[in-house]
Structures are given as C-alpha cells and as structure tokens.
Biotite code that builds the C-alpha atoms (Angstrom):
import biotite.structure as struc

atoms = struc.array([
    struc.Atom([9.394, -16.791, -0.522], chain_id="A", res_id=1, res_name="MET", atom_name="CA", element="C"),
    struc.Atom([7.554, -14.957, 2.034], chain_id="A", res_id=2, res_name="ILE", atom_name="CA", element="C"),
    struc.Atom([6.109, -11.477, 1.252], chain_id="A", res_id=3, res_name="THR", atom_name="CA", element="C"),
    struc.Atom([6.750, -8.362, 3.275], chain_id="A", res_id=4, res_name="ALA", atom_name="CA", element="C"),
    struc.Atom([2.678, -8.361, 3.763], chain_id="A", res_id=5, res_name="LEU", atom_name="CA", element="C"),
    struc.Atom([2.885, -12.312, 4.731], chain_id="A", res_id=6, res_name="GLN", atom_name="CA", element="C"),
    struc.Atom([5.744, -11.530, 7.066], chain_id="A", res_id=7, res_name="LEU", atom_name="CA", element="C"),
    struc.Atom([4.111, -8.868, 8.869], chain_id="A", res_id=8, res_name="ALA", atom_name="CA", element="C"),
    struc.Atom([0.986, -10.390, 9.294], chain_id="A", res_id=9, res_name="THR", atom_name="CA", element="C"),
    struc.Atom([2.620, -13.115, 11.130], chain_id="A", res_id=10, res_name="GLU", atom_name="CA", element="C"),
    struc.Atom([4.965, -11.091, 12.968], chain_id="A", res_id=11, res_name="PHE", atom_name="CA", element="C"),
    struc.Atom([1.516, -9.275, 14.428], chain_id="A", res_id=12, res_name="HIS", atom_name="CA", element="C"),
    struc.Atom([0.449, -12.539, 14.833], chain_id="A", res_id=13, res_name="GLU", atom_name="CA", element="C"),
    struc.Atom([3.050, -13.719, 16.658], chain_id="A", res_id=14, res_name="ALA", atom_name="CA", element="C"),
    struc.Atom([3.428, -10.039, 18.712], chain_id="A", res_id=15, res_name="TYR", atom_name="CA", element="C"),
    struc.Atom([0.059, -10.024, 19.988], chain_id="A", res_id=16, res_name="GLU", atom_name="CA", element="C"),
    struc.Atom([0.415, -14.035, 21.064], chain_id="A", res_id=17, res_name="ARG", atom_name="CA", element="C"),
    struc.Atom([3.423, -13.386, 23.138], chain_id="A", res_id=18, res_name="LEU", atom_name="CA", element="C"),
    struc.Atom([3.209, -10.036, 24.502], chain_id="A", res_id=19, res_name="ALA", atom_name="CA", element="C"),
    struc.Atom([1.397, -11.147, 27.689], chain_id="A", res_id=20, res_name="PRO", atom_name="CA", element="C"),
    struc.Atom([3.980, -13.363, 28.562], chain_id="A", res_id=21, res_name="TYR", atom_name="CA", element="C"),
    struc.Atom([6.641, -10.475, 28.846], chain_id="A", res_id=22, res_name="PHE", atom_name="CA", element="C"),
    struc.Atom([4.116, -8.060, 31.128], chain_id="A", res_id=23, res_name="GLY", atom_name="CA", element="C"),
    struc.Atom([2.834, -6.274, 27.748], chain_id="A", res_id=24, res_name="TYR", atom_name="CA", element="C"),
    struc.Atom([-0.928, -5.365, 27.014], chain_id="A", res_id=25, res_name="GLU", atom_name="CA", element="C"),
    struc.Atom([-1.732, -4.437, 23.429], chain_id="A", res_id=26, res_name="THR", atom_name="CA", element="C"),
    struc.Atom([-3.744, -1.592, 22.473], chain_id="A", res_id=27, res_name="ARG", atom_name="CA", element="C"),
    struc.Atom([-7.393, -2.763, 21.378], chain_id="A", res_id=28, res_name="PRO", atom_name="CA", element="C"),
    struc.Atom([-7.964, -0.789, 18.639], chain_id="A", res_id=29, res_name="GLU", atom_name="CA", element="C"),
    struc.Atom([-4.212, -2.772, 17.399], chain_id="A", res_id=30, res_name="THR", atom_name="CA", element="C"),
    struc.Atom([-5.271, -6.225, 17.742], chain_id="A", res_id=31, res_name="ARG", atom_name="CA", element="C"),
    struc.Atom([-6.027, -6.890, 14.540], chain_id="A", res_id=32, res_name="THR", atom_name="CA", element="C"),
    struc.Atom([-3.813, -6.654, 11.877], chain_id="A", res_id=33, res_name="PHE", atom_name="CA", element="C"),
    struc.Atom([-5.220, -4.354, 9.480], chain_id="A", res_id=34, res_name="SER", atom_name="CA", element="C"),
    struc.Atom([-2.610, -4.180, 6.229], chain_id="A", res_id=35, res_name="PRO", atom_name="CA", element="C"),
    struc.Atom([-4.201, -0.277, 5.035], chain_id="A", res_id=36, res_name="SER", atom_name="CA", element="C"),
    struc.Atom([-3.677, 1.363, 8.571], chain_id="A", res_id=37, res_name="SER", atom_name="CA", element="C"),
    struc.Atom([-0.974, 3.419, 9.229], chain_id="A", res_id=38, res_name="ALA", atom_name="CA", element="C"),
    struc.Atom([0.665, 0.547, 11.793], chain_id="A", res_id=39, res_name="ASN", atom_name="CA", element="C"),
    struc.Atom([-0.462, -2.210, 9.432], chain_id="A", res_id=40, res_name="GLY", atom_name="CA", element="C"),
    struc.Atom([1.583, 0.084, 6.586], chain_id="A", res_id=41, res_name="GLN", atom_name="CA", element="C"),
    struc.Atom([4.209, 0.868, 9.120], chain_id="A", res_id=42, res_name="LEU", atom_name="CA", element="C"),
    struc.Atom([4.967, -2.742, 9.663], chain_id="A", res_id=43, res_name="MET", atom_name="CA", element="C"),
    struc.Atom([5.429, -3.915, 6.262], chain_id="A", res_id=44, res_name="ILE", atom_name="CA", element="C"),
    struc.Atom([7.488, -0.653, 5.283], chain_id="A", res_id=45, res_name="ALA", atom_name="CA", element="C"),
    struc.Atom([9.691, -2.323, 8.820], chain_id="A", res_id=46, res_name="VAL", atom_name="CA", element="C"),
    struc.Atom([9.396, -5.828, 6.818], chain_id="A", res_id=47, res_name="CYS", atom_name="CA", element="C"),
    struc.Atom([10.415, -5.163, 3.005], chain_id="A", res_id=48, res_name="GLN", atom_name="CA", element="C"),
    struc.Atom([13.711, -2.797, 4.848], chain_id="A", res_id=49, res_name="THR", atom_name="CA", element="C"),
    struc.Atom([15.035, -6.321, 6.605], chain_id="A", res_id=50, res_name="LEU", atom_name="CA", element="C"),
    struc.Atom([14.263, -7.658, 3.541], chain_id="A", res_id=51, res_name="ALA", atom_name="CA", element="C"),
    struc.Atom([16.442, -5.575, 1.663], chain_id="A", res_id=52, res_name="GLY", atom_name="CA", element="C"),
    struc.Atom([13.188, -4.393, -0.472], chain_id="A", res_id=53, res_name="THR", atom_name="CA", element="C"),
    struc.Atom([12.200, -1.089, 0.199], chain_id="A", res_id=54, res_name="PHE", atom_name="CA", element="C"),
    struc.Atom([14.718, 2.148, 0.918], chain_id="A", res_id=55, res_name="CYS", atom_name="CA", element="C"),
    struc.Atom([12.270, 5.400, 0.751], chain_id="A", res_id=56, res_name="PRO", atom_name="CA", element="C"),
    struc.Atom([14.929, 7.123, -0.723], chain_id="A", res_id=57, res_name="ASN", atom_name="CA", element="C"),
    struc.Atom([15.218, 5.708, -3.600], chain_id="A", res_id=58, res_name="ARG", atom_name="CA", element="C"),
    struc.Atom([12.015, 4.947, -5.753], chain_id="A", res_id=59, res_name="GLU", atom_name="CA", element="C"),
    struc.Atom([12.203, 1.436, -7.647], chain_id="A", res_id=60, res_name="ASN", atom_name="CA", element="C"),
    struc.Atom([12.908, 0.275, -4.223], chain_id="A", res_id=61, res_name="ASP", atom_name="CA", element="C"),
    struc.Atom([9.563, 0.538, -3.187], chain_id="A", res_id=62, res_name="ILE", atom_name="CA", element="C"),
    struc.Atom([8.039, -0.885, -6.456], chain_id="A", res_id=63, res_name="MET", atom_name="CA", element="C"),
    struc.Atom([8.517, -4.129, -5.848], chain_id="A", res_id=64, res_name="ASN", atom_name="CA", element="C"),
    struc.Atom([4.926, -5.922, -4.672], chain_id="A", res_id=65, res_name="GLU", atom_name="CA", element="C"),
    struc.Atom([1.671, -5.845, -5.999], chain_id="A", res_id=66, res_name="TRP", atom_name="CA", element="C"),
    struc.Atom([-0.902, -6.262, -3.342], chain_id="A", res_id=67, res_name="LYS", atom_name="CA", element="C"),
    struc.Atom([-4.862, -7.345, -3.171], chain_id="A", res_id=68, res_name="PRO", atom_name="CA", element="C"),
    struc.Atom([-7.015, -3.937, -3.879], chain_id="A", res_id=69, res_name="ILE", atom_name="CA", element="C"),
    struc.Atom([-8.651, -4.757, -0.557], chain_id="A", res_id=70, res_name="GLU", atom_name="CA", element="C"),
    struc.Atom([-5.484, -3.695, 1.389], chain_id="A", res_id=71, res_name="THR", atom_name="CA", element="C"),
    struc.Atom([-5.177, -0.364, -0.477], chain_id="A", res_id=72, res_name="ALA", atom_name="CA", element="C"),
    struc.Atom([-5.817, 2.801, 1.761], chain_id="A", res_id=73, res_name="PRO", atom_name="CA", element="C"),
    struc.Atom([-9.337, 3.717, 1.816], chain_id="A", res_id=74, res_name="ARG", atom_name="CA", element="C"),
    struc.Atom([-8.422, 7.445, 2.888], chain_id="A", res_id=75, res_name="ASP", atom_name="CA", element="C"),
    struc.Atom([-7.666, 9.105, -0.327], chain_id="A", res_id=76, res_name="GLY", atom_name="CA", element="C"),
    struc.Atom([-4.294, 8.516, -1.124], chain_id="A", res_id=77, res_name="THR", atom_name="CA", element="C"),
    struc.Atom([-2.715, 7.829, -4.526], chain_id="A", res_id=78, res_name="ALA", atom_name="CA", element="C"),
    struc.Atom([-1.953, 4.669, -5.410], chain_id="A", res_id=79, res_name="VAL", atom_name="CA", element="C"),
    struc.Atom([-0.896, 3.067, -8.271], chain_id="A", res_id=80, res_name="LEU", atom_name="CA", element="C"),
    struc.Atom([-3.460, 0.145, -9.218], chain_id="A", res_id=81, res_name="GLY", atom_name="CA", element="C"),
    struc.Atom([-3.514, -2.194, -11.606], chain_id="A", res_id=82, res_name="PHE", atom_name="CA", element="C"),
    struc.Atom([-6.884, -2.688, -13.774], chain_id="A", res_id=83, res_name="LEU", atom_name="CA", element="C"),
    struc.Atom([-6.988, -6.020, -16.354], chain_id="A", res_id=84, res_name="PRO", atom_name="CA", element="C"),
    struc.Atom([-9.838, -5.672, -18.178], chain_id="A", res_id=85, res_name="ASN", atom_name="CA", element="C"),
    struc.Atom([-8.349, -2.515, -19.926], chain_id="A", res_id=86, res_name="ARG", atom_name="CA", element="C"),
    struc.Atom([-6.360, -4.490, -22.434], chain_id="A", res_id=87, res_name="SER", atom_name="CA", element="C"),
    struc.Atom([-6.447, -4.095, -26.426], chain_id="A", res_id=88, res_name="GLY", atom_name="CA", element="C"),
    struc.Atom([-5.519, -0.629, -26.699], chain_id="A", res_id=89, res_name="TYR", atom_name="CA", element="C"),
    struc.Atom([-2.489, 1.025, -28.395], chain_id="A", res_id=90, res_name="VAL", atom_name="CA", element="C"),
    struc.Atom([-1.033, 1.666, -25.025], chain_id="A", res_id=91, res_name="SER", atom_name="CA", element="C"),
    struc.Atom([-0.649, -0.473, -21.897], chain_id="A", res_id=92, res_name="ASP", atom_name="CA", element="C"),
    struc.Atom([-3.990, 1.485, -20.248], chain_id="A", res_id=93, res_name="LYS", atom_name="CA", element="C"),
    struc.Atom([-4.052, -1.714, -17.827], chain_id="A", res_id=94, res_name="ARG", atom_name="CA", element="C"),
    struc.Atom([-1.794, 0.592, -14.986], chain_id="A", res_id=95, res_name="TYR", atom_name="CA", element="C"),
    struc.Atom([-3.226, 4.134, -13.403], chain_id="A", res_id=96, res_name="GLU", atom_name="CA", element="C"),
    struc.Atom([-3.173, 6.319, -10.520], chain_id="A", res_id=97, res_name="ILE", atom_name="CA", element="C"),
    struc.Atom([-6.306, 5.748, -8.206], chain_id="A", res_id=98, res_name="ILE", atom_name="CA", element="C"),
    struc.Atom([-7.645, 6.742, -4.968], chain_id="A", res_id=99, res_name="SER", atom_name="CA", element="C"),
    struc.Atom([-10.048, 5.605, -2.689], chain_id="A", res_id=100, res_name="TRP", atom_name="CA", element="C"),
    struc.Atom([-13.493, 8.281, -3.212], chain_id="A", res_id=101, res_name="SER", atom_name="CA", element="C"),
    struc.Atom([-16.103, 8.499, -0.617], chain_id="A", res_id=102, res_name="GLY", atom_name="CA", element="C"),
    struc.Atom([-18.477, 8.955, -3.295], chain_id="A", res_id=103, res_name="TRP", atom_name="CA", element="C"),
    struc.Atom([-21.386, 7.239, -3.497], chain_id="A", res_id=104, res_name="GLY", atom_name="CA", element="C"),
    struc.Atom([-20.594, 4.589, -0.958], chain_id="A", res_id=105, res_name="GLY", atom_name="CA", element="C"),
    struc.Atom([-16.927, 4.392, -2.478], chain_id="A", res_id=106, res_name="GLY", atom_name="CA", element="C"),
    struc.Atom([-15.285, 4.389, -5.805], chain_id="A", res_id=107, res_name="VAL", atom_name="CA", element="C"),
    struc.Atom([-12.009, 4.497, -6.985], chain_id="A", res_id=108, res_name="TRP", atom_name="CA", element="C"),
    struc.Atom([-11.214, 7.311, -9.020], chain_id="A", res_id=109, res_name="ASP", atom_name="CA", element="C"),
    struc.Atom([-8.065, 8.336, -11.305], chain_id="A", res_id=110, res_name="ASN", atom_name="CA", element="C"),
    struc.Atom([-6.012, 11.098, -10.713], chain_id="A", res_id=111, res_name="ALA", atom_name="CA", element="C"),
    struc.Atom([-8.090, 13.762, -13.290], chain_id="A", res_id=112, res_name="GLY", atom_name="CA", element="C"),
    struc.Atom([-10.765, 13.473, -10.115], chain_id="A", res_id=113, res_name="GLY", atom_name="CA", element="C"),
    struc.Atom([-12.770, 10.553, -12.287], chain_id="A", res_id=114, res_name="TYR", atom_name="CA", element="C"),
    struc.Atom([-13.946, 7.248, -11.354], chain_id="A", res_id=115, res_name="HIS", atom_name="CA", element="C"),
    struc.Atom([-12.736, 4.762, -12.541], chain_id="A", res_id=116, res_name="VAL", atom_name="CA", element="C"),
    struc.Atom([-15.459, 2.344, -14.464], chain_id="A", res_id=117, res_name="SER", atom_name="CA", element="C"),
    struc.Atom([-13.276, -0.542, -14.737], chain_id="A", res_id=118, res_name="ASP", atom_name="CA", element="C"),
    struc.Atom([-11.854, -2.717, -11.006], chain_id="A", res_id=119, res_name="SER", atom_name="CA", element="C"),
    struc.Atom([-8.532, -2.723, -9.733], chain_id="A", res_id=120, res_name="PRO", atom_name="CA", element="C"),
    struc.Atom([-7.297, -6.171, -8.894], chain_id="A", res_id=121, res_name="THR", atom_name="CA", element="C"),
    struc.Atom([-4.001, -4.816, -7.207], chain_id="A", res_id=122, res_name="HIS", atom_name="CA", element="C"),
    struc.Atom([-2.397, -2.102, -5.911], chain_id="A", res_id=123, res_name="TRP", atom_name="CA", element="C"),
    struc.Atom([1.155, -0.632, -4.884], chain_id="A", res_id=124, res_name="MET", atom_name="CA", element="C"),
    struc.Atom([2.001, 2.472, -3.029], chain_id="A", res_id=125, res_name="PRO", atom_name="CA", element="C"),
    struc.Atom([3.598, 5.318, -5.276], chain_id="A", res_id=126, res_name="LEU", atom_name="CA", element="C"),
    struc.Atom([7.445, 5.686, -5.506], chain_id="A", res_id=127, res_name="PRO", atom_name="CA", element="C"),
    struc.Atom([8.896, 8.357, -3.925], chain_id="A", res_id=128, res_name="VAL", atom_name="CA", element="C"),
    struc.Atom([9.257, 11.615, -6.233], chain_id="A", res_id=129, res_name="PRO", atom_name="CA", element="C"),
    struc.Atom([12.728, 12.934, -6.833], chain_id="A", res_id=130, res_name="PRO", atom_name="CA", element="C"),
    struc.Atom([13.995, 15.806, -4.997], chain_id="A", res_id=131, res_name="ALA", atom_name="CA", element="C"),
    struc.Atom([13.627, 18.606, -6.569], chain_id="A", res_id=132, res_name="ILE", atom_name="CA", element="C"),
    struc.Atom([16.407, 21.466, -6.254], chain_id="A", res_id=133, res_name="GLN", atom_name="CA", element="C"),
    struc.Atom([15.257, 25.273, -5.857], chain_id="A", res_id=134, res_name="LYS", atom_name="CA", element="C"),
    struc.Atom([16.856, 27.751, -8.086], chain_id="A", res_id=135, res_name="ASP", atom_name="CA", element="C"),
    struc.Atom([18.957, 29.936, -5.998], chain_id="A", res_id=136, res_name="GLY", atom_name="CA", element="C"),
    struc.Atom([19.721, 30.511, -2.040], chain_id="A", res_id=137, res_name="PRO", atom_name="CA", element="C"),
])
C-alpha cells in the first residue's frame, strides 16, 4: 500500500512534469518537493484526506503514519517523536513530544525545553486538541 508521503511525492513530480503542457508555469521555490514545508505538509494532508486517513476534527485520524525524522518540520513545531534506543525503562519512554531547536546548529528539544540526548528516527503530527467548552456565555 502506498503511503500519503509517497503519493504526495509522486503527485508533485507528475504535476511539475505536466504543468508546462497546460500553459502553467510552476513557482521556482516549490519545484522541488519538500515534505517538511508548508506546501509539502498540505499535499500530504490532501493525500491523507483522499485516502480517508485524515480528518482535522478527529484526533485519531492523523495519528496513523510514522514519517522519517528527516521530513519533520524544523521550525519549532511540536511533534511526537519516536526514540527507539530508549528501551528497558519501567514505562515506555520511546515516545516524546519534541521540537527542533536552532541551538548549537540544531538539536531536538523535549516539551520541557531540554535537549533530547537520544536520536529520534521517526515522527508524526500531534493530534488535534479537544474542543474546550467555556463556562458561561
């Protein structure tokens, strides 16, 4: 089965190849597919939507596909990271909320702002938070 990332990559390559035949010139800054860019993330989400695996209003729908850490956003966006070298603990510590920091040339930080000493290998977007109802009008 093809993943949303693979489909988005193939779609982008076909789009770039066919655009000139329809008199459309693509933008230079988006000619190379970048899964971590806003455009790349949108294309992946569209592919997930078409495949029925993404719904921004249901948190479980986006928690379906681990992606290589190389494709993770590098703009400080928090993601769920998978750190496989963290085994042997009483509780499972292989999953942690992380974000990319520009400190020291770039490192992964955890939600507490501490540098992650283990190297994450995969990531996925965090689920959409639940709606919080306010008391009163």
